[in-house]
N, C-alpha and C positions, 0 to 999 in steps of 0.2 A: 824561279816566277814566286813574286808575295801570294801567299791565297787570298789577301783580301782587293786583289787584281783578277783571280780568277771568275769569270764567267760561266754561271751552270744553268744549260734550259731544262724544264722542266716539262715533260708531257703530259698528257692523259691526269691531269690533279684536282684534285679533289679536295674541300675545305680541311679534311684531316690531315691531309699532305702538308698544305702548308704550315698548319699553327705544328704540328708535331717536328718538321723540317725549320721553321724559323727559331724553334725553343733550342734545338739542337747546333743549330748554326751561328749561337753567342759566342760559341767555344774559339769559331772558325774564322768568320766574317766573309764568304763567300759571298758574291754576287749572283743572288736569284733572278732567276725571272719565270714565272708560272704560266704554262699555256693550260689550255682544258682539251686542247684538242688530243687526239692519239696520232702518235710520231707512224706517217705513211711514206709514201712517194709525193703527196700532194702537201704536206707539212713539215717534208724533211729541209726544207730551204728556210724555215724559221729558225733555224740552228744558225744561220749565219749570224760571223762575230762571236759565239759560245767559244769556250773551251772544253768541255764537255755536255753530255745531254742524261736525264735522269731519268729513266721508264719503266713502266709498269707491265704487267703479263701480258695483256691486249695490244702493245705496239707491238708493230713491224719493222723488224731490221733485215729487212731483205737487201738482194744486192744491189739494185737500184736506190735505196735508202743508204745504205754503205757509201756508193758512192758518192753520191749528194754531200752526205757528213763531212767524207773524207775532203771534199772540196772546198765542203765554205770552212775548214779548219779545225774540226772536232777533233780533238787526241783521245775521248776518254767517253764510253758508253758505262754509265752507272747503271745499272741494273736494281732497283728498289725493291727484290724478289729474288727466290732462292733458283726458282725454274729460268732455265736460257731457250726453253724449244721454241719460242720467237725470233730467237735470234741467227742469222746464217751464218755459223762460225768460218767455216770457207773462205766466205768474199768477204769479210772482217778482218781474216787471219794478215798480219803483215801493214795493215794502216792505223788501225782503232784500236785502241785495247779498251777489253772487256772485264768489267767486277761484278758481284753481284752481292747476296746476301747469303748467303751458306744455311744461317739459322738464326733466325729470329726470336720465335718463342713455339717450338717441338710440343710443349704442353696446352698450345691455345689450339690447333690445328688437331690434334689428338681430341682432346674435350670437346670440339664440336662437333667430332666425327662419332663420338659414343652418344650423346646431346640425338643425333640422330636417330641411332639405333632404343635410341630408349622412349622417344620421341615416338616412333615408327611400329614401337612394340607396344607400347600402353594407350595409343591411339589419343594422344594427349592432344594433338592438334585439331581432331575430328570434336574429342570433348569440352574445350576451348570454345568451340563454334557454337553448338548444344546450349550450352549452358546460359549464353549469352539470348537467346530465343529462348527462356525458360524450359529449356527442354532438358530432363534432370534423369533419361532412361542410360542405363550402360548396356543397352544392349546393343551387340554390332562391337564392342569397345574390347572384346577378350585380346588379353596378351598371353605372355608365357613368363616363366623364369627364367632368366638369364643364366643364373646359379645352373650347374650341371651341363647348358649348353658347351656347345664347342665354334669357337671361335678362325677363323682363316684370316691369319695377319698377313697379307701381300707386301713384304718390304720392311725390315727392319735397320731401318737406319734410323735417326733419334728421332722423330715424328713416330716411326712406327713403335717403338719400343716404348715410349708412353704411353702408346695407345695398348700395347699387350699387356704393360704393368697394371693398368686401368682394369682392365677385363679380367686377368687372372685375379684382379680384387674383387670382382665377384664372384670369383666361385666357377670361372669358365675353364673349361678344357682351350690351349692356343695350340693352334696349327701353325708354324710358321713357313713362309718362303721365302727366298733372297740368293740371288747369285751368288752375293759374299754374306758368307756367315758370321754371326759373333756368337760363340759359343758361350762365352760370359752371358749374356744375356741369358739364353736358352735356360742355362743353369741357374741360372737365378731367379726366373719367375716358371721352373721346373715342367719344362715343355719341351717341343722339338722338333727340328726343321724336318720336311717332308719335299715330296715333288708336288708341282700344282694339281694332278690328275687327283692324288689322293684330298688333296685340300679342297679342290671342289667337290669332291663325290661326298665328304664325312660334315662339312662344316654346315652349319644353320645360318652364320653371320660371316660374309664375308666382308672385308675391310679395308682398302686399296691403299697402300702409304709409298708408291714406288713411284720412278721418275717417267716421264713419257720420251720412248728413245723408237727408235726404228723395230728396236725387238719387243717393246711393248703395247705399239700402237694397235689399238684394238682388241688386247689380250681377251678381254672380254668380248666373245662373239656369240653365234650360232653353235659354233660347236663348245664352245666350252661349257656357255649355259648347259648344252643337253646331256653336260655331265655332272651338274651340281644337282643335289638335294632340289626334291619336290619341297615347296615353299621359303624356299634360301632367301634373305637376304641381303642386299647388296649397297654398301654402303664405299662412297669415291667421295674423299675430298683432298684430291693430289691433284692431277688433268683429267680434264674431258674427254680428250680422247684413246685414253685407256679403256673406255666402253665404247663398242659400237652401237648407239642410243638406235636405231631403227632396229636391229636384234635383242636388245634388251625393251623394245616395247611387246615385243612378237613373245617376249619371255612371261611379260606382264599380264601379258591377253590370254597368254596359255594356263595362268595360275604355277609356272614351272618356276618363277620369279614371286615371292610373297608379297615383297615391299623391297623400296631402293628408297637410300636419302642421298641424294644428289648437293654439291658445294658448287659440282664444276659442271661444265657441259660441250661437247664438241665445238659448237659454234655459238660460244657466247659473248663473242667482242662485240659485237653489236647490241646487247643488252644489259649484258650485268654491270655493277655498278654505276647502271643510269636508271633517271625515273622514266619510266614510259605506263605509265596510269594512264596518259590519258591518248593511248596509241592502242594500235589496233596491231597482234602479232602476227605477221607475216610468217614467220618460222614454224611451219608447219609440225613439224616434228617436236622443237620444243612445247608448241600449243596443246600434241597430243599429252605428252607429258604430262604436261600440269591442271590435265582433264582426271588424272587417276586418283582417288582418293586413298591410294598406300603408296604413293612417291611424293615426299619432300623435298622440293627444291629450294636450296638457300641461295643470296648469290655472292660466291666466293669470299663467304664473311670469313670462314673459320681461321681467319689469320688476326682477324680482328678485334684484338686487346690493345690496351694500352700499354701494358709491357709490351707487347709485339711493335708495335709502332714507335716505341722509345727505341729499341733496339733497330731497327727497321733503317731511319733516320742516322741513328749514331753510327752505322758499319758503315751506311752510303758515305757518309763524308768522310770517316774514316781511312774509307776504303780512295777517296776523292784526294787526301792529305798523301798519302802513301805514294801516290801515282805523279804528283806537281812537285809533291818533297826529292825523287827518286828515290826512293826504295822499295825494298821489296814487296811485290804486289799477291800477298795469303789471299786473296780470294778471287784471283786474276781466270778467267776461262778463257780455255784455247782451242783452235782447231784438233790440233793433237792430241792435248791433253784430255780434254773432256766428252769429245767428238768419236768416241771408241774406235782410234783409225789403228792400224797396226803399224805405220808409220811412224818415229818416235819424237817428238818434237824437239826442233832441231837446236834450240838454246837451251832446255833443260838437258839434253845430251852434253853439253858444256860447263851444265852447273851456272849457269846463269840466271840472278832473281827473278829474270822476266822473260814471258814467251818469245820477245825478240824486241 
């Protein structure tokens, strides 16, 4: 197929998506159609006549959506993000190929996580509103030196490593946890891997940089919070469901958790990336979180830099080019390869460039 004849439907599209994808598409001339709606069973029919769909973190690809997309002739799902927990990989396998953007800017996400730490520690968010009311008192804004404190780094992939280097630069002691250990990284910043129990017990700040899997869902829960230092700072810029939010609220109320910085939230899909300034928040848990003056919630914006959006658009379209030119898919997601199954991928076992 000629690339200029390929039709791609974009779901959950914002103006910045259109700007960056249109700019990158000058190299390829795909035919784009942008939809504001999220991909769901109710909107999947809008894909009729398209060769591919491009989706984001809050779009849903469950079994029902897969059946509709497949019936409509969609051959490729392009995730313009790294995570794929919103895709039913078992349902999609053998029907529609799925590709993602594994790394767009680890610096952007790591730097935002550190911004949350610094803001919470020095209470910049509270100071900002005080001085705008001509209140120049600094009572209640006491922070601590991050130098010499211990940071618990959960996940040492590209983002985690960026965060670790920044925090080591502050003179913090780093404790790291990851199922897949990178000894070169550990040696470079002069730290060590440890078990989660020790990381919880000794860390002054815990920052999450791991994927959401069945094993990591609600890894921060009442039991793990109970193991932490009193007054610990908790940062999450990965996936909302890493944290049991109800347990987090109890930890904040008891003082066990001294502060929390969240760029993600378990039930964010209805609110994040949307303007709800004229609406009442009906999610009682989110509303409770927003009531704490020692909690900062940002709207899944950690990735949001010009460099990251350029890389997202570029890699997404390169993934499409590879697929429609019948080339190996270096960023393919597969039920067998990526979902942690014990059964080997049937095509990878045959040393083929695609998973089906």
